[in-house]
VEXDREN-2710 file (C-alpha; in Angstrom, 1 decimal):
% VEXDREN-2710
k/r/px/py/pz
1/MET/-17.3/12.0/7.1
2/LYS/-14.1/13.7/8.7
3/LEU/-10.5/12.6/7.8
4/VAL/-7.9/12.0/9.8
5/PHE/-4.6/13.1/8.6
6/CYS/-0.6/13.7/10.2
7/ALA/0.3/16.8/11.6
8/ALA/3.8/17.8/10.8
9/PRO/6.5/16.8/13.3
10/PHE/7.2/20.6/15.0
11/ALA/3.9/22.0/14.5
12/PRO/1.3/20.2/15.4
13/THR/-1.5/22.4/14.3
14/LEU/-0.4/22.0/10.7
15/PRO/-0.5/19.2/8.1
16/ASP/2.4/17.0/8.1
17/SER/4.0/18.5/4.2
18/ALA/3.8/15.4/2.6
19/TYR/-0.1/15.6/3.0
20/ALA/-0.5/19.3/2.5
21/ASP/-1.9/19.5/-0.8
22/GLU/-3.9/16.7/0.1
23/VAL/-5.4/18.8/3.1
24/THR/-6.4/21.7/0.8
25/ALA/-8.3/19.2/-1.6
26/ALA/-10.4/17.4/1.1
27/ARG/-11.3/20.6/2.3
28/ALA/-12.2/22.5/-0.5
29/ALA/-14.1/19.2/-1.9
30/GLY/-16.1/19.6/1.2
31/PHE/-14.3/17.2/3.9
32/ASP/-14.0/18.2/7.8
33/THR/-10.5/16.9/9.0
34/VAL/-8.5/16.7/12.2
35/LEU/-4.7/15.7/12.9
36/ILE/-3.3/13.4/15.1
37/ASP/0.5/13.2/16.0
38/PHE/2.3/10.6/13.7
39/GLU/5.5/10.1/15.9
40/ALA/3.7/10.0/19.2
41/LEU/1.5/6.8/18.1
42/VAL/4.9/5.5/16.1
43/ASN/8.0/6.6/17.9
44/ASP/6.4/6.8/21.6
45/ARG/3.6/4.0/21.1
46/ASP/1.4/6.8/23.0
47/VAL/-2.0/6.8/21.9
48/ARG/-3.6/8.6/23.9
49/ALA/-0.9/11.5/22.9
50/ALA/-1.6/10.7/19.2
51/VAL/-5.3/12.0/19.1
52/ARG/-5.3/14.9/21.3
53/ARG/-6.2/17.1/19.4
54/VAL/-9.1/15.0/18.6
55/GLN/-12.0/16.6/19.6
56/PRO/-14.3/14.0/20.9
57/SER/-17.7/13.7/19.0
58/ASP/-21.3/13.3/20.7
59/GLN/-22.4/11.0/17.9
60/PRO/-20.4/8.2/16.0
61/THR/-18.7/10.3/13.0
62/PRO/-18.1/8.2/10.2
63/ALA/-13.9/8.7/9.5
64/LEU/-11.2/8.0/7.5
65/TYR/-7.3/8.2/7.9
66/ARG/-5.2/9.7/4.9
67/GLY/-1.4/9.3/6.3
68/TRP/1.6/7.2/6.4
69/MET/1.8/3.4/6.7
70/LEU/0.8/1.5/10.2
71/LYS/1.7/-1.9/10.9
72/PRO/-1.4/-4.0/11.7
73/ALA/-0.9/-3.8/15.4
74/LEU/-0.6/-0.1/15.5
75/TYR/-3.5/0.4/13.1
76/ALA/-5.9/-1.4/15.4
77/GLU/-4.7/0.8/18.4
78/LEU/-5.4/3.6/16.2
79/TYR/-8.8/2.1/15.5
80/ASP/-9.7/2.2/18.8
81/ALA/-8.5/5.1/20.4
82/LEU/-10.6/7.1/17.3
83/GLN/-13.7/5.1/18.4
84/ASP/-12.9/6.2/21.8
85/ARG/-13.5/9.9/20.8
86/GLY/-16.3/9.0/18.5
87/LEU/-14.9/8.9/15.1
88/LEU/-15.2/5.3/13.3
89/LEU/-12.4/4.3/11.1
90/ILE/-14.0/3.2/7.5
91/ASN/-11.7/0.0/7.7
92/ASP/-11.8/-2.2/10.9
93/PRO/-8.4/-3.6/12.2
94/ALA/-9.1/-6.7/10.0
95/ALA/-10.2/-5.0/6.7
96/TYR/-7.8/-2.7/7.2
97/GLN/-4.8/-6.2/7.3
98/HIS/-6.7/-7.7/4.3
99/CYS/-5.4/-5.2/1.6
100/HIS/-2.2/-4.2/3.7
101/TYR/-0.6/-7.5/4.2
102/LEU/-0.3/-8.9/0.4
103/PRO/-0.9/-12.8/1.6
104/GLU/-4.2/-12.1/3.1
105/SER/-5.7/-11.1/-0.1
106/TYR/-3.9/-13.3/-2.3
107/PRO/-6.2/-16.0/-2.5
108/ILE/-8.9/-13.7/-4.1
109/ILE/-6.4/-12.0/-7.1
110/ALA/-4.4/-15.5/-7.1
111/PRO/-5.5/-16.1/-10.6
112/HIS/-5.2/-12.4/-11.9
113/THR/-1.6/-11.9/-10.3
114/PRO/2.0/-13.5/-10.4
115/ARG/2.4/-16.8/-8.6
116/THR/3.2/-15.7/-5.1
117/VAL/4.7/-18.2/-1.8
118/VAL/5.2/-16.8/1.7
119/LEU/7.5/-17.3/4.3
120/PRO/6.6/-15.9/7.8
121/LEU/9.7/-14.7/9.8
122/THR/10.2/-14.6/13.3
123/PRO/11.9/-11.5/14.1
124/ASN/15.6/-11.7/14.4
125/ALA/15.3/-15.8/13.3
126/PRO/17.9/-17.0/11.4
127/LEU/17.2/-17.5/7.6
128/PRO/15.9/-21.4/6.6
129/ASP/16.6/-23.1/3.8
130/LEU/15.0/-21.4/0.9
131/ALA/15.3/-24.3/-2.0
132/PRO/12.1/-26.5/-1.0
133/LEU/10.0/-23.3/-0.9
134/LEU/11.0/-22.2/-4.4
135/GLN/11.3/-25.3/-6.0
136/PRO/7.6/-24.7/-7.9
137/PHE/9.3/-21.8/-9.8
138/GLY/12.1/-23.9/-11.3
139/ASP/15.0/-21.5/-12.6
140/ARG/12.4/-18.7/-13.5
141/PRO/12.9/-14.9/-12.4
142/LEU/11.6/-13.7/-9.0
143/ILE/11.6/-10.7/-6.8
144/VAL/11.2/-10.4/-2.9
145/LYS/9.9/-7.8/-0.7
146/ASP/8.1/-8.2/2.7
147/TYR/4.0/-8.9/3.5
148/VAL/3.8/-4.7/2.5
149/LYS/6.7/-3.2/0.8
150/SER/9.7/-4.2/-1.5
151/ARG/13.2/-2.8/-2.2
152/LYS/12.3/-1.9/-5.7
153/HIS/14.9/1.1/-5.8
154/GLU/17.6/-1.3/-4.3
155/TRP/16.6/-3.3/-7.7
156/HIS/19.0/-5.8/-8.5
157/GLU/20.8/-5.5/-4.6
158/ALA/17.8/-6.0/-2.3
159/CYS/14.7/-7.4/-4.7
160/PHE/15.9/-9.2/-8.0
161/ILE/16.3/-12.5/-8.4
162/PRO/17.6/-13.5/-11.6
163/SER/16.8/-17.5/-10.9
164/ALA/15.2/-19.3/-8.2
165/ALA/17.7/-21.9/-8.9
166/ASP/20.6/-20.1/-8.1
167/GLN/20.6/-20.5/-4.4
168/ALA/23.5/-18.1/-3.7
169/ALA/21.7/-15.3/-5.6
170/VAL/18.3/-15.9/-3.5
171/ARG/20.5/-16.2/-0.2
172/ARG/22.4/-12.9/-1.3
173/VAL/19.4/-10.7/-1.9
174/VAL/17.3/-11.8/0.2
175/GLN/19.9/-11.1/3.4
176/ARG/20.5/-7.4/1.7
177/PHE/16.9/-7.4/2.0
178/VAL/16.1/-8.4/5.3
179/GLU/19.0/-6.4/6.2
180/LEU/17.8/-3.0/5.0
181/GLN/14.4/-3.6/6.0
182/GLY/15.4/-4.1/9.8
183/ASP/13.1/-3.2/12.1
184/ASP/10.7/-2.2/9.7
185/LEU/10.2/-5.7/8.1
186/ASN/6.6/-6.8/7.9
187/ALA/5.8/-10.3/9.2
188/GLY/7.7/-12.5/6.6
189/LEU/9.1/-12.5/3.3
190/VAL/7.1/-12.8/-0.5
191/PHE/8.5/-14.7/-3.0
192/ARG/6.9/-13.5/-6.4
193/GLU/7.5/-15.1/-10.0
194/PHE/9.3/-12.4/-12.1
195/VAL/6.5/-11.0/-14.9
196/ALA/7.7/-9.1/-18.0
197/LEU/5.8/-6.0/-18.3
198/GLN/5.7/-3.3/-20.9
199/PRO/8.3/-1.1/-20.3
200/LEU/8.0/3.0/-19.3
201/ALA/11.3/4.1/-18.5
202/GLN/14.2/4.1/-15.8
203/HIS/14.1/5.3/-12.5
204/SER/15.9/8.5/-13.2
205/LYS/17.3/7.9/-9.2
206/SER/17.6/4.6/-8.7
207/GLY/17.1/3.0/-12.3
208/MET/14.9/0.3/-11.3
209/PRO/12.8/-0.6/-14.6
210/LEU/9.6/1.5/-14.6
211/THR/6.3/0.0/-16.3
212/GLN/3.1/1.2/-17.4
213/GLU/1.2/0.4/-14.1
214/PHE/-1.8/2.5/-12.8
215/ARG/-3.4/2.8/-9.7
216/LEU/-7.2/2.1/-9.3
217/TRP/-9.3/3.5/-6.4
218/PHE/-12.5/1.8/-4.5
219/VAL/-14.9/2.6/-2.3
220/ASP/-17.3/-0.4/-1.6
221/GLY/-16.1/-1.8/-4.3
222/GLN/-17.1/0.5/-7.0
223/ARG/-14.2/2.3/-8.8
224/ILE/-14.1/5.8/-8.2
225/PHE/-10.9/6.8/-9.2
226/SER/-7.6/6.1/-11.7
227/SER/-3.8/7.1/-11.7
228/GLN/-1.0/6.5/-13.5
229/TYR/1.5/5.2/-11.2
230/TRP/4.9/6.9/-12.0
231/GLU/6.0/10.3/-12.5
232/GLU/8.2/9.0/-15.3
233/GLY/8.3/8.0/-18.7
234/THR/5.5/8.4/-21.5
235/TYR/2.4/6.1/-21.1
236/THR/1.0/4.7/-24.4
237/THR/-1.9/2.9/-22.8
238/TRP/-4.8/3.5/-19.7
239/ALA/-5.8/1.6/-17.3
240/PRO/-8.7/-1.3/-18.2
241/ILE/-11.0/0.2/-15.5
242/ASP/-13.7/-2.6/-15.6
243/LEU/-11.5/-5.4/-16.2
244/PHE/-10.9/-6.7/-12.4
245/ALA/-14.3/-5.2/-11.2
246/GLU/-15.9/-8.2/-10.0
247/VAL/-12.6/-9.3/-8.0
248/ALA/-13.1/-6.2/-6.5
249/ARG/-16.3/-6.6/-5.5
250/GLN/-14.4/-9.5/-3.7
251/VAL/-12.1/-7.4/-1.9
252/GLN/-13.2/-7.4/2.0
253/SER/-12.3/-3.6/2.5
254/ARG/-14.4/-0.5/1.8
255/PHE/-11.8/1.5/1.3
256/PHE/-8.5/0.0/-1.4
257/THR/-6.6/0.2/-4.0
258/MET/-5.7/-2.0/-6.8
259/ASP/-2.4/-1.9/-8.8
260/VAL/-2.5/-3.1/-12.3
261/ALA/-0.1/-3.2/-15.2
262/ARG/0.3/-3.8/-18.6
263/THR/2.3/-7.4/-19.5
264/LEU/5.1/-7.5/-22.7
265/ASP/2.4/-9.6/-24.3
266/GLY/-0.4/-7.2/-24.2
267/GLY/-2.4/-8.2/-21.0
268/TRP/-3.1/-7.1/-17.4
269/LEU/-2.1/-8.4/-14.1
270/ILE/-3.3/-7.3/-10.9
271/VAL/0.6/-6.1/-8.9
272/GLU/-1.4/-5.9/-5.5
273/LEU/-3.7/-4.5/-3.2
274/GLY/-3.5/-1.7/-0.8
275/ASP/-5.6/-0.1/2.3
276/GLY/-6.7/3.2/0.7
277/GLN/-6.0/4.5/4.1
278/VAL/-2.1/4.6/3.8
279/ALA/-1.8/4.3/-0.6
280/GLY/0.3/7.1/-1.8
281/LEU/-1.6/9.3/-3.9
282/PRO/0.8/9.1/-7.4
283/GLU/2.3/12.5/-7.7
284/THR/0.9/12.8/-11.4
285/ALA/-2.9/12.2/-9.9
286/ASP/-5.3/15.3/-9.5
287/ALA/-5.6/15.9/-6.0
288/ALA/-8.9/18.0/-6.2
289/LEU/-10.2/15.2/-8.2
290/PHE/-9.3/12.7/-6.2
291/TYR/-11.2/14.4/-3.1
292/ARG/-14.2/15.5/-5.2
293/ALA/-14.5/11.9/-6.4
294/LEU/-14.0/10.5/-2.4
295/ARG/-16.8/13.2/-1.7
296/ALA/-19.0/11.9/-4.2
297/ALA/-18.5/8.5/-3.3
298/PHE/-19.8/9.1/0.4
299/ALA/-22.5/11.2/-0.3
300/THR/-24.5/8.2/-2.4
END
C-alpha cells in the first residue's frame, strides 16, 4: 500500500506543510509515500504534470490518497493517471463521489440524520423560488450547504436560517452562501433541518456554536479509529462507536469517515459521511495512532 500526499507548492520533493506530520506518521507506521503536484492538477488542470514524480510500478499497487479535497471530475482524472502508473486508489471515482457528495449517501443515512432536501444548480443560473422545496420544513430552522461544504464559520451570515418559512431570510442567507462559495460551489444546494446538539463551546475566532461531535474512520465497513471533531471545548462523553455499525456496512466505499454528534436530548445522529482520503484528521487526533490503525487494517 502506497500513500499519495500533496507536495509543497514550491518544494516538489517535500510534503505540503499541512500534511507534513501525517507523512512522518505514515512512514513511521511502515507506509511508502509518494508526492503529487496538487497545484498542477487543480490550477493548471495538467494531471500528467501532477503525477510526474510518481515512479511507475511494474505491478498493480494498492494506493490511498491523503490530500486536499477534489471535485469528483478531478478525482477521476487523478485516479486514471495514477492507475496508468500502476497505483490503484482504494476508492474508485464512483465510491469517492458516494461519500463526498451528501446527496449520494443520504438514502443510506436518512433514518439517522436530519431531514434533507436537495436543489441541483446550473452554474451562474438564477436561484429559483425556494418556498416549494422548503415547504416540508414548515417554520423550523435550517442550515444550507452545498453537496460537500457549508460556510459554518459564517454561521449567521451564510449557513443558519432561523425559519424555513421566512423567505426573505432564506434568500438572504442562500445568496450570501452562493456568493462566498463562488467557483468552489459543489453541484447544488442542500437544506438540512437544524437539530439542537449538545453544546461544547463557541469557536474562538468565528463564534459559531461548537457541539459534541466525533469523527469515525472506517476501512471495508469496520471502524478503525475515532477522534473528537473539535479542538476547543471540554467533551463530556465519547462517541458511540458501534451504534451505527450496520449503517457503515452499507456504505459503498472502502475508506470513509462518519461524523456523529450527540443531540440535546441525549440521542445520537449521523451528521454526514466523507471520503476518507480527503477528510481532515482533527487536530486533537494522534496522527501516529491513526496511521498505525490504518496500517493494521491493511495488514489483515
